[in-house]
Backbone as JSON Lines, residues from 0, in Angstrom:
{"i":0,"aa":"M","n":[21.23,20.18,-59.88],"ca":[22.22,21.05,-60.34],"c":[23.51,20.27,-60.09]}
{"i":1,"aa":"L","n":[24.36,20.43,-61.07],"ca":[25.82,19.96,-60.96],"c":[26.64,21.12,-60.53]}
{"i":2,"aa":"F","n":[27.58,20.94,-59.38],"ca":[28.23,21.96,-58.8],"c":[29.64,21.75,-59.21]}
{"i":3,"aa":"D","n":[30.32,22.92,-59.69],"ca":[31.62,22.79,-60.06],"c":[32.66,23.0,-58.77]}
{"i":4,"aa":"T","n":[33.79,22.59,-59.08],"ca":[34.81,22.25,-58.02],"c":[35.03,23.41,-57.16]}
{"i":5,"aa":"D","n":[34.92,24.78,-57.8],"ca":[35.09,25.85,-56.96],"c":[34.09,26.14,-55.99]}
{"i":6,"aa":"V","n":[32.82,25.68,-56.25],"ca":[31.85,25.89,-55.15],"c":[32.03,25.06,-53.85]}
{"i":7,"aa":"L","n":[32.43,23.79,-54.09],"ca":[32.83,22.86,-53.11],"c":[33.91,23.41,-52.3]}
{"i":8,"aa":"I","n":[35.09,23.87,-52.99],"ca":[36.18,24.46,-52.1],"c":[35.68,25.55,-51.35]}
{"i":9,"aa":"W","n":[34.93,26.48,-51.82],"ca":[34.37,27.51,-50.91],"c":[33.74,27.05,-49.67]}
{"i":10,"aa":"C","n":[32.95,25.92,-49.85],"ca":[32.32,25.25,-48.7],"c":[33.46,24.92,-47.62]}
{"i":11,"aa":"F","n":[34.36,24.26,-48.15],"ca":[35.5,23.64,-47.3],"c":[36.24,24.84,-46.61]}
{"i":12,"aa":"R","n":[36.33,26.05,-47.24],"ca":[36.85,27.17,-46.52],"c":[35.88,28.01,-45.78]}
{"i":13,"aa":"G","n":[34.65,27.44,-45.56],"ca":[33.78,28.12,-44.56],"c":[32.82,29.24,-45.18]}
{"i":14,"aa":"V","n":[32.67,29.3,-46.56],"ca":[31.86,30.26,-47.17],"c":[30.35,29.76,-47.03]}
{"i":15,"aa":"A","n":[29.69,30.38,-45.93],"ca":[28.22,29.83,-45.66],"c":[27.43,30.0,-46.94]}
{"i":16,"aa":"K","n":[27.54,31.06,-47.82],"ca":[26.79,31.04,-49.0],"c":[26.86,29.89,-49.81]}
{"i":17,"aa":"A","n":[27.99,29.37,-49.96],"ca":[28.15,28.38,-50.91],"c":[27.5,26.93,-50.31]}
{"i":18,"aa":"A","n":[27.7,26.75,-48.96],"ca":[26.86,25.67,-48.39],"c":[25.59,25.75,-48.52]}
{"i":19,"aa":"K","n":[24.96,26.88,-48.11],"ca":[23.53,27.1,-48.47],"c":[23.02,26.96,-49.84]}
{"i":20,"aa":"T","n":[23.76,27.25,-50.92],"ca":[23.46,27.1,-52.24],"c":[23.27,25.57,-52.59]}
{"i":21,"aa":"I","n":[24.27,24.78,-51.89],"ca":[24.25,23.27,-52.17],"c":[23.01,22.73,-51.34]}
{"i":22,"aa":"E","n":[22.8,23.28,-50.02],"ca":[21.73,22.74,-49.21],"c":[20.4,22.91,-49.77]}
{"i":23,"aa":"N","n":[20.33,24.09,-50.47],"ca":[18.9,24.46,-51.02],"c":[18.58,23.64,-52.47]}
{"i":24,"aa":"D","n":[19.57,22.92,-52.85],"ca":[19.24,22.22,-54.02],"c":[18.74,20.86,-53.59]}
{"i":25,"aa":"S","n":[17.62,20.42,-54.39],"ca":[16.93,19.06,-54.04],"c":[17.83,17.9,-54.26]}
{"i":26,"aa":"S","n":[18.69,17.88,-55.3],"ca":[19.55,16.75,-55.55],"c":[20.85,17.26,-56.14]}
{"i":27,"aa":"P","n":[21.58,17.66,-55.23],"ca":[22.99,18.26,-55.75],"c":[24.04,17.01,-56.13]}
{"i":28,"aa":"T","n":[24.69,17.32,-57.23],"ca":[25.36,16.24,-57.84],"c":[26.86,17.03,-58.1]}
{"i":29,"aa":"I","n":[27.79,16.14,-58.36],"ca":[28.99,16.66,-59.05],"c":[29.64,15.62,-60.04]}
{"i":30,"aa":"S","n":[30.41,16.0,-60.83],"ca":[30.91,15.12,-61.83],"c":[32.15,14.42,-61.06]}
{"i":31,"aa":"V","n":[32.35,13.3,-61.6],"ca":[33.54,12.44,-60.99],"c":[34.8,13.13,-61.18]}
{"i":32,"aa":"V","n":[34.91,13.97,-62.18],"ca":[36.15,14.88,-62.41],"c":[36.24,15.92,-61.31]}
{"i":33,"aa":"T","n":[35.24,16.47,-60.61],"ca":[35.15,17.41,-59.58],"c":[35.76,16.64,-58.47]}
{"i":34,"aa":"Y","n":[35.09,15.31,-58.14],"ca":[35.62,14.71,-57.07],"c":[37.17,14.38,-57.08]}
{"i":35,"aa":"M","n":[37.77,14.07,-58.42],"ca":[39.16,13.72,-58.55],"c":[39.94,14.84,-58.44]}
{"i":36,"aa":"E","n":[39.28,16.25,-58.78],"ca":[40.07,17.43,-58.33],"c":[40.24,17.8,-57.1]}
{"i":37,"aa":"L","n":[39.15,17.4,-56.23],"ca":[39.26,17.56,-54.81],"c":[40.12,16.61,-54.13]}
{"i":38,"aa":"V","n":[40.21,15.28,-54.5],"ca":[41.17,14.44,-54.19],"c":[42.59,14.76,-54.46]}
{"i":39,"aa":"Q","n":[42.65,15.17,-55.54],"ca":[44.14,15.7,-56.08],"c":[44.77,16.75,-55.12]}
{"i":40,"aa":"G","n":[43.87,17.48,-54.49],"ca":[44.31,18.6,-53.55],"c":[44.34,18.26,-52.08]}
{"i":41,"aa":"V","n":[44.11,16.91,-51.69],"ca":[44.15,16.6,-50.28],"c":[45.67,16.43,-49.89]}
{"i":42,"aa":"R","n":[45.85,16.66,-48.65],"ca":[47.35,16.71,-47.99],"c":[47.5,15.37,-47.18]}
{"i":43,"aa":"D","n":[46.55,14.8,-46.8],"ca":[46.54,13.55,-45.83],"c":[45.24,12.81,-46.01]}
{"i":44,"aa":"K","n":[45.36,11.61,-45.28],"ca":[44.13,10.98,-45.27],"c":[42.89,11.56,-44.46]}
{"i":45,"aa":"K","n":[43.22,12.34,-43.5],"ca":[42.15,12.98,-42.88],"c":[41.46,13.76,-43.64]}
{"i":46,"aa":"E","n":[42.05,14.58,-44.34],"ca":[41.22,15.56,-45.5],"c":[40.53,14.67,-46.51]}
{"i":47,"aa":"L","n":[41.09,13.62,-46.91],"ca":[40.33,12.62,-47.89],"c":[39.15,12.07,-47.16]}
{"i":48,"aa":"K","n":[39.19,11.84,-45.8],"ca":[37.88,11.36,-45.11],"c":[37.07,12.49,-45.03]}
{"i":49,"aa":"S","n":[37.5,13.66,-44.76],"ca":[36.53,14.85,-44.78],"c":[35.73,15.08,-45.93]}
{"i":50,"aa":"I","n":[36.42,14.94,-47.01],"ca":[35.75,15.08,-48.29],"c":[34.62,13.98,-48.54]}
{"i":51,"aa":"A","n":[34.9,12.75,-48.16],"ca":[33.83,11.79,-48.24],"c":[32.57,12.11,-47.27]}
{"i":52,"aa":"S","n":[33.05,12.59,-46.16],"ca":[32.13,12.88,-45.05],"c":[31.24,13.96,-45.67]}
{"i":53,"aa":"F","n":[31.8,15.03,-46.06],"ca":[31.14,16.16,-46.54],"c":[30.21,15.87,-47.76]}
{"i":54,"aa":"L","n":[30.4,15.21,-48.65],"ca":[29.73,14.75,-49.77],"c":[28.54,13.91,-49.17]}
{"i":55,"aa":"A","n":[28.88,12.95,-48.29],"ca":[27.63,12.22,-47.86],"c":[26.65,13.09,-47.04]}
{"i":56,"aa":"N","n":[27.24,13.93,-46.12],"ca":[26.37,14.77,-45.4],"c":[25.61,15.75,-46.05]}
{"i":57,"aa":"M","n":[26.06,16.32,-47.2],"ca":[25.35,17.29,-48.02],"c":[24.41,16.55,-49.02]}
{"i":58,"aa":"G","n":[24.48,15.07,-49.1],"ca":[23.64,14.46,-50.01],"c":[24.07,14.7,-51.56]}
{"i":59,"aa":"I","n":[25.4,14.89,-51.62],"ca":[25.92,15.1,-53.05],"c":[26.19,13.87,-53.8]}
{"i":60,"aa":"S","n":[25.62,13.55,-54.79],"ca":[25.75,12.45,-55.75],"c":[27.11,12.79,-56.63]}
{"i":61,"aa":"V","n":[28.01,11.66,-56.8],"ca":[28.98,11.77,-57.78],"c":[28.71,11.04,-59.08]}
{"i":62,"aa":"L","n":[28.53,11.7,-60.36],"ca":[28.1,11.21,-61.66],"c":[29.41,10.47,-62.22]}
{"i":63,"aa":"P","n":[29.31,9.43,-62.75],"ca":[30.46,8.84,-63.5],"c":[30.46,9.43,-64.83]}
{"i":64,"aa":"L","n":[31.66,9.26,-65.35],"ca":[31.73,9.57,-67.03],"c":[31.13,8.39,-67.65]}
{"i":65,"aa":"T","n":[30.54,8.87,-69.07],"ca":[30.04,7.83,-69.73],"c":[30.49,8.02,-71.2]}
{"i":66,"aa":"E","n":[30.25,7.18,-72.07],"ca":[30.84,7.36,-73.32],"c":[30.37,8.63,-74.06]}
{"i":67,"aa":"N","n":[29.04,8.82,-73.91],"ca":[28.44,10.16,-74.36],"c":[29.14,11.31,-73.91]}
{"i":68,"aa":"I","n":[29.31,11.36,-72.64],"ca":[30.02,12.34,-71.93],"c":[31.44,12.59,-72.6]}
{"i":69,"aa":"G","n":[32.2,11.6,-72.63],"ca":[33.54,11.58,-73.25],"c":[33.44,12.2,-74.59]}
{"i":70,"aa":"H","n":[32.39,11.65,-75.5],"ca":[32.4,12.16,-76.85],"c":[32.19,13.74,-76.94]}
{"i":71,"aa":"R","n":[31.15,14.11,-76.1],"ca":[30.74,15.35,-76.05],"c":[31.91,16.49,-75.78]}
{"i":72,"aa":"A","n":[32.65,15.89,-74.62],"ca":[33.72,16.78,-74.06],"c":[34.94,16.68,-75.21]}
{"i":73,"aa":"S","n":[35.01,15.72,-75.95],"ca":[36.02,15.74,-76.92],"c":[35.65,16.73,-78.06]}
{"i":74,"aa":"I","n":[34.26,16.96,-78.36],"ca":[33.92,17.92,-79.3],"c":[34.24,19.3,-78.71]}
{"i":75,"aa":"Y","n":[33.72,19.55,-77.51],"ca":[34.01,20.69,-76.8],"c":[35.49,21.25,-76.98]}
{"i":76,"aa":"L","n":[36.55,20.39,-76.64],"ca":[37.79,20.61,-76.59],"c":[38.31,20.93,-78.22]}
{"i":77,"aa":"E","n":[37.86,20.19,-79.06],"ca":[38.18,20.33,-80.49],"c":[37.63,21.79,-80.87]}
{"i":78,"aa":"E","n":[36.57,22.22,-80.41],"ca":[36.05,23.61,-80.74],"c":[36.59,24.72,-80.07]}
{"i":79,"aa":"H","n":[37.04,24.38,-78.77],"ca":[37.34,25.59,-77.88],"c":[38.69,25.54,-77.12]}
{"i":80,"aa":"A","n":[39.62,24.34,-77.29],"ca":[40.72,24.37,-76.56],"c":[41.77,25.47,-77.1]}
{"i":81,"aa":"L","n":[41.98,25.47,-78.4],"ca":[42.8,26.41,-79.18],"c":[42.34,27.83,-79.19]}
{"i":82,"aa":"K","n":[41.2,27.96,-79.37],"ca":[40.44,29.39,-79.61],"c":[40.14,29.93,-78.23]}
{"i":83,"aa":"D","n":[39.68,29.08,-77.3],"ca":[39.29,29.77,-76.03],"c":[39.92,29.3,-74.81]}
{"i":84,"aa":"G","n":[40.96,28.53,-74.97],"ca":[41.66,27.89,-73.74],"c":[40.93,27.07,-72.86]}
{"i":85,"aa":"M","n":[39.97,26.28,-73.47],"ca":[39.21,25.36,-72.62],"c":[40.18,24.17,-72.17]}
{"i":86,"aa":"A","n":[39.93,23.91,-70.97],"ca":[40.72,22.83,-70.3],"c":[39.91,21.43,-70.24]}
{"i":87,"aa":"M","n":[40.67,20.36,-70.27],"ca":[39.95,18.99,-70.43],"c":[39.08,18.87,-69.17]}
{"i":88,"aa":"A","n":[39.42,19.21,-67.98],"ca":[38.46,18.98,-66.89],"c":[37.14,19.85,-66.99]}
{"i":89,"aa":"D","n":[37.17,21.11,-67.42],"ca":[36.09,21.84,-67.73],"c":[35.36,21.21,-68.78]}
{"i":90,"aa":"A","n":[35.77,20.68,-69.89],"ca":[35.03,19.97,-70.9],"c":[34.29,18.88,-70.41]}
{"i":91,"aa":"L","n":[34.93,18.15,-69.61],"ca":[34.24,16.93,-69.01],"c":[33.22,17.26,-68.03]}
{"i":92,"aa":"I","n":[33.28,18.34,-67.28],"ca":[32.18,18.75,-66.36],"c":[31.09,19.34,-67.05]}
{"i":93,"aa":"A","n":[31.38,20.3,-68.14],"ca":[30.32,20.72,-68.86],"c":[29.67,19.7,-69.64]}
{"i":94,"aa":"A","n":[30.25,18.61,-70.12],"ca":[29.53,17.64,-70.97],"c":[28.74,16.89,-70.02]}
{"i":95,"aa":"T","n":[29.26,16.6,-68.69],"ca":[28.37,15.93,-67.81],"c":[27.11,16.71,-67.47]}
{"i":96,"aa":"A","n":[27.15,17.98,-67.46],"ca":[25.92,18.73,-67.11],"c":[24.96,18.77,-68.31]}
{"i":97,"aa":"V","n":[25.7,18.83,-69.57],"ca":[24.64,18.96,-70.8],"c":[23.98,17.42,-71.11]}
{"i":98,"aa":"E","n":[24.88,16.37,-70.84],"ca":[24.15,15.05,-70.97],"c":[23.31,14.68,-69.89]}
{"i":99,"aa":"R","n":[23.32,15.21,-68.71],"ca":[22.49,15.04,-67.69],"c":[21.33,15.96,-67.78]}
{"i":100,"aa":"A","n":[21.43,16.8,-68.57],"ca":[20.41,18.05,-68.36],"c":[20.36,18.75,-67.26]}
{"i":101,"aa":"L","n":[21.52,19.16,-66.65],"ca":[21.71,19.7,-65.38],"c":[22.17,21.07,-65.72]}
{"i":102,"aa":"T","n":[21.78,22.08,-64.76],"ca":[22.49,23.38,-64.66],"c":[23.74,23.33,-64.09]}
{"i":103,"aa":"L","n":[24.89,23.98,-64.55],"ca":[26.11,23.96,-63.91],"c":[26.12,25.29,-63.0]}
{"i":104,"aa":"C","n":[26.4,24.99,-61.78],"ca":[26.65,25.95,-60.79],"c":[28.3,26.22,-60.79]}
{"i":105,"aa":"T","n":[28.69,27.37,-61.02],"ca":[30.12,27.54,-60.98],"c":[30.4,29.23,-60.75]}
{"i":106,"aa":"G","n":[31.53,29.32,-60.17],"ca":[32.11,30.53,-59.99],"c":[32.86,31.19,-61.17]}
{"i":107,"aa":"N","n":[33.15,30.2,-62.02],"ca":[33.89,30.46,-63.34],"c":[33.13,30.46,-64.51]}
{"i":108,"aa":"G","n":[32.11,31.32,-64.66],"ca":[31.25,31.41,-65.71],"c":[31.84,31.62,-66.96]}
{"i":109,"aa":"K","n":[33.1,32.39,-67.01],"ca":[33.75,32.69,-68.23],"c":[34.28,31.49,-68.86]}
{"i":110,"aa":"H","n":[34.63,30.37,-68.05],"ca":[35.26,29.15,-68.47],"c":[34.26,28.46,-69.59]}
{"i":111,"aa":"F","n":[33.08,28.67,-69.12],"ca":[32.0,27.82,-69.75],"c":[31.08,28.62,-70.76]}
{"i":112,"aa":"R","n":[31.21,29.82,-70.85],"ca":[30.36,30.8,-71.69],"c":[30.3,30.43,-73.26]}
{"i":113,"aa":"V","n":[31.25,29.69,-73.7],"ca":[31.4,29.39,-75.06],"c":[30.6,28.26,-75.44]}
{"i":114,"aa":"I","n":[30.07,27.56,-74.31],"ca":[29.21,26.22,-74.58],"c":[27.81,26.63,-74.74]}
{"i":115,"aa":"S","n":[27.14,26.8,-75.91],"ca":[26.01,27.46,-76.18],"c":[24.73,26.41,-75.51]}
{"i":116,"aa":"D","n":[25.08,25.12,-75.46],"ca":[23.89,24.24,-75.04],"c":[24.14,23.92,-73.4]}
{"i":117,"aa":"L","n":[24.85,24.65,-72.73],"ca":[25.29,24.5,-71.39],"c":[24.39,25.57,-70.63]}
{"i":118,"aa":"E","n":[23.52,25.4,-69.58],"ca":[22.92,26.27,-68.69],"c":[23.75,26.42,-67.43]}
{"i":119,"aa":"V","n":[24.16,27.88,-67.18],"ca":[25.17,28.01,-66.23],"c":[24.44,28.99,-65.18]}
{"i":120,"aa":"A","n":[24.54,28.45,-64.01],"ca":[24.35,29.51,-62.82],"c":[25.46,29.95,-62.2]}
{"i":121,"aa":"V","n":[25.79,31.2,-62.43],"ca":[27.2,31.82,-61.89],"c":[26.91,31.99,-60.46]}
{"i":122,"aa":"F","n":[27.81,31.35,-59.7],"ca":[27.97,31.6,-58.19],"c":[28.84,32.61,-57.76]}
{"i":123,"aa":"K","n":[28.55,33.67,-56.89],"ca":[29.43,34.66,-56.43],"c":[29.33,34.5,-54.88]}
{"i":124,"aa":"P","n":[30.66,34.1,-54.32],"ca":[30.73,33.99,-52.85],"c":[30.37,35.26,-52.14]}
């Protein structure tokens, strides 16, 4: 399963259900975009280290962007940015899930409902 940024943030905030959801997945992954969003929000080097430790301890793999992911995300933005307000990060995360044939676990199901080839598992904390 590919986990969206919000699910990891809930883990950092101590929401046990979020941590349990990740722990119960046999091979949890995130997009490098999610990793970058987490890094963008850190306040100091201690928080940066805690992100790296968290990912390692939870066995979460970080998936890189590929040419196919970039191409698919571009199509998603062309189709949905104006009409549905899709953001670039969401397009890249969704494209990563689709290209890797992974279900996206997110608390923001409405951000992704317009993508018909994406399987979404809505997480509720």
